[in-house]
N, C-alpha and C positions, 0 to 999 in steps of 0.2 A: 421422501425426506431423509437427508443423512446429516451426521453432526456439522460438516462444513457448509451445507447448503440451506441451513435453517434461516428463514428471513422473517419469522413472526416475531415481532418485538416482545411479546409476552413470554417467549421462550429464551430469550437472550439476555445477558448482561450488557446493557446499552453502553457501559463505560469501558468495555473490553472489546478488542477486535475479535470477530469470529471468522477465521481464515480457513479456506481449504487450499491445500498445497500439493504440488507434484515434484518428485525428485527423479533425476536420471543421471547415470554415471557412465563415463567412458575412460577406463584406466583409473588414474587418480584424480580427475577432474569431474565436475559435477555441473548439472543444470538444475536450477531451483525456480519454481514459478509459484507465486501466491495470489489468491483472488478473494476479495471481500465481496460476496455476492450481493449484499444489500447496497453497497455504495458504487460497486463497479470498479474498484481500485485494483488494477491488474499489474503485477510487477514480476520482473525476473532478474536473476542474477546467475553468475557462473563462479562459484567458489572453487579455488584451486587446490584444496586438499581436503582430506577427511576431517581435519581439526576446524578448518574454516566452515565446513558444512554443518558440523556439530554446533559451532557458534550460531549459525544462521537459524537453525532449528530451535536453539534455546532462546533466540531473540524473538522470532516470530510466533512461536508456540502454536502451531496450526491445530484446529480441532479435528482435522481429517488429513491424511497424508497418502497420496497415491504414489506406488512405485512399481517398476516393471517385474515380471516374474523371475527374471534372471538377475535381479539386483543382488550385488555381492557384499553389501555392508549391513548386516543384520543389526548391528549396534546402533545404526542411524534410525532404522525403522521402529526399533524398540523404545526410541525417546518419545513417540507419539502414540497415544492410546488408540487413536482413530486410523491406524495404518490399514491400507486396503491395497491388495495386490492387483494388477491391471495387465492385460495381454501386452506382449512386447510390440505388436503392430501399432498400438495406440501411440507410441513414441517415435513413430517413423517421421523423419524430418519433413519430407515432401507433404505427407498428409497433415502434419502440423500447420505447415504454411497455408495449405488450402483452408483448413478449418479457421485460421485466424483471418485470412483475407475475406472469407465469406462473412465472418462475423463483423468485421470492421468496414465492409463495403470497399475494400481497396484492391489493387492489382498486385501490389507488392508491400513489403514491410519496411521499405527504405525510409519512409517519412517518420517512422518511429525510432529509428536508429539502432534497431536490433537485427538487421539482416545477416549480421555475421555471427551472431550468438546461436550456433547450431544446437549446443546442449540445452540451453535455456529454451529455445523454441520447442525442442522436443518435449520438454516438460510442460510448457504452456499449452502445446497442442493437445496433450492428453488431458489436461485440465479442462480445457474448453470442450472436448469430446464428452467428458464425463459430466460436466454441468448440463450440456445439452440433453444427454441421455436421461438424466435424473429430473430435470425441470420440465421437460416436454413443453416448453413455451418459448416464445422469442424473449431475448434478453437484450433490448435496445440500449440499456444504460451502460453496457460494457463496450466503450467505444474506443479505448486505446491500451497499448501495452507499453510500459515504461521500464527501461533498464536502470537498475539502481546503480549509482556511482559511489563505489566504496573509497575512492581517492580523497572524497571531501569529508569523511567521517572517521572517528576514532575507532580503531579495531579492538574489539573486546572478545576474548574467547569465552567458551561456555562457563568455565570454572570461575572466571572474573565475574561475569554477570551473576551467577549464582551466589557468590560470596559478598557481592556488593548489595544484594537484596534490592534490586531496583524496583521490581514489580511483584516479586514473590519472596517471602522469607524462607529460611532454611528449613522450616517445618512444613512448607508447602502451602502456608496460608498467605494472607494479604495484609495483614496488620503489621504496622511499624516498619513498613518499607519506605524507601525514598519516594516512591509515587504517592503513598498515603499521606505522607508528611506535606509534600508540595501541592498535591491536587486540590486547588481551590477554584477550579474551573466552573463556569456558569452553565456549560452545556455538557452532554455526554460526548458530542463530537470533539470538543476541546480536550476532554479527559483522554480520549483515544489518542489524539495528536500528541498530547503531553508524554504519554507512555512511549509512543514511537520515538520522540526526541530523546527521551532518557535512554533508550536502548540503542540509539544511533547518533551519538553526540557529534556536532559538526566541528570541523577543523578550519573551515573557511570563515575567517572573521567578518568578512563582507556580509555574508548571509546572516551570521549571528547578530551582528550590529544592526542589520535591516529588520530583523524580527524584533529586537529590543526597542528600536525607534518607533516601529508601527504600534507595538503594544503599548508604549508610553503614551503615544498620541491618542490611541483609542481610550486608554484610562483616563487621560486628562479631559478629553472632550465628552466623555460619557456616552458615546454613541455605539459602544461595542455590542450592547445587547441587541439594539435595533438592527445593526449590521449583521450580527451572527443570525439573528432570527429571520432576516430577509433572504440571506444566502444559504440557509441551512440545507435546502434541497440540492444545492450544487455539490456539496459533499465533503470539503475538508478545510481546515484552518489556513492552510498555505493560500488558498485562493482568496479567503476573506482578507488576509494581510496583504496580498498583492492588490486587490481591488482597493483597499484603503490607501495603499501606496500610490496607485494611479489617481485617486481623487486628491490626495495631498499635492501631488505634483502638477496636476491640471488645474489646481486652484478652483475647484468647483465643489459644491456641497454633495453629500452623499445622496440627498434627495434628488438633486439634479441628475446624478449619475443614474440612480434607480429609474428615473423617468425616461432616460434614453435606453436603458437595458432593463426592461421591465418584465422579463421572464428567464427561466433558467436557460432555455436554449441560447438566447442571445448573450447571457452572462457567460456561458461556456465558450461560445465563439469568440468573445472578447478575450477571455482568459487565454485560449489557445493563441490568439493573434499576439497578445502581449508577450507570450513566451517566445515567440519566433521573430517578431518584428520590432526592432528598437525604435523605429520611427512612430509606430503606434503606441508604444509604451511611453 
């Protein structure tokens, strides 16, 4: 058990993401991958400067950070108390691709849209190797790897995040922050999603308005608690809002939808299909 791989709910703050991350550098460009081992949310990004990388660490605040032995940016690793040095070979790109394809049961990573993210994949491969080594068990809930799209969100540097006191105040506590004032969520899952939204505000008004419309509809009908409870094993608020959006446009009730997709595997399959097929959506 390590700080980033703890999965026992009794040892975690359920309203805060517990992430393990890996960082890799080539010149002044970086690869960064994060994993929430409890939900299987696996993301990568490629910050283009040390300042951007610092902002990402400030945003995600990983409980554990893996970095190669020859990493030349000590100021970044010092930002995380759980920094851990790893052998350089664990960041080899071909090894990383093999690790990830083996985990996802795929021949290549084209379907995930990350095949050209060499730096991010190097970090993700190290992360996958480390999690397998420490857990010594199958991890079937880690099923995909998503590249974060920074073009759709507002860019905030580390100093701005700190001074805005989004989720942590200047004293290092959590009182009187933006999150503490706004967080009226009914579930821990919703609280974690709210904090991610605060740290990565959207610039795409279509997405913002769709979120607002879905939340308003849920609030007006009073079905939110039932929907959240039924979909909780699936993993995150975006899926709940998307399923509700499908229900609204299909003009069927949530109970009808639940009867058709009555388990997590089928809900996940529907979610993936809705993401890729307009006709299904």
